[in-house]
C-alpha positions in Angstrom: 7.0 8.5 23.1 3.5 8.9 24.5 0.8 6.3 24.3 -1.4 8.6 22.3 1.3 9.1 19.7 1.9 5.4 19.4 -1.8 4.8 19.0 -2.1 7.4 16.3 0.8 6.1 14.4 -0.5 2.5 14.6 -4.0 3.6 13.6 -2.6 5.4 10.6 -0.6 2.3 9.5 -3.6 0.1 9.9 -5.8 2.5 7.8 -3.1 2.5 5.1 -3.0 -1.3 5.0 -6.8 -1.5 4.9 -6.8 0.9 2.0 -4.4 -1.4 0.2 -6.6 -4.5 0.9 -9.7 -2.6 -0.5 -7.7 -1.7 -3.6 -6.6 -5.3 -4.0 -10.2 -6.6 -3.6 -11.6 -4.1 -6.2 -8.7 -5.0 -8.6 -9.5 -8.7 -8.4 -13.3 -8.2 -8.6 -13.2 -5.8 -11.6 -10.6 -7.8 -13.5 -12.5 -11.0 -13.0 -15.6 -9.2 -14.5 -13.5 -7.9 -17.4 -12.1 -11.4 -18.1 -15.6 -12.8 -18.0 -16.9 -10.1 -20.4 -13.9 -10.6 -22.7 -14.2 -14.4 -22.9 -18.0 -14.3 -23.5 -18.1 -11.5 -26.1 -14.8 -11.8 -28.0 -12.9 -14.9 -27.1 -10.6 -14.7 -30.1 -8.7 -11.7 -28.7 -7.7 -11.3 -25.1 -7.9 -7.6 -24.5 -8.4 -8.0 -20.7 -4.7 -8.3 -20.3 -4.2 -4.5 -20.9 -6.3 -3.2 -18.0 -5.0 -6.1 -15.9 -1.4 -5.2 -16.6 -1.9 -1.4 -16.2 -3.8 -1.5 -13.1 -1.6 -4.2 -11.7 1.4 -1.9 -12.0 -0.5 0.7 -10.0 -1.4 -1.9 -7.4 2.3 -2.9 -7.2 3.3 0.7 -6.5 0.5 0.9 -3.9 1.8 -2.2 -2.2 5.4 -0.9 -2.2 4.2 2.4 -0.7 2.3 0.6 2.1 4.8 -2.1 3.0 8.1 -0.4 2.1 7.1 2.6 4.2 6.5 0.4 7.2 10.1 -1.0 6.8 11.5 2.5 6.3 9.4 3.7 9.2 11.4 1.8 11.7 14.6 3.2 10.3 13.1 6.7 10.4 12.0 6.1 14.1 15.5 5.2 15.1 17.0 8.2 13.3 14.4 10.5 15.0 15.2 9.0 18.4 18.9 9.4 17.9 18.5 13.0 16.8 16.3 13.8 19.8 18.9 12.3 22.1 21.6 14.5 20.4 19.4 17.6 20.9 18.7 16.9 24.5 22.5 16.3 25.2 23.3 19.8 23.8 21.2 21.5 26.4 
């Protein structure tokens, strides 16, 4: 594999992780604001749990997409390498 290909793949993985960290930061900031608003305006009912839960599920799937794909990526790389070796041996 060329250095340029390795660089591009690494850059893409880093950008994906940075995207997740931005998502996580926004989730924490917005939900902290919603909790503050809820507790100051209507402390008798905790409605902030619904956006916290819904968005949290989305964040969980984002995390799985980012980190599970990096685990699966190494398996995929090995399979591609094996297939390339098979193809080159046929020639």
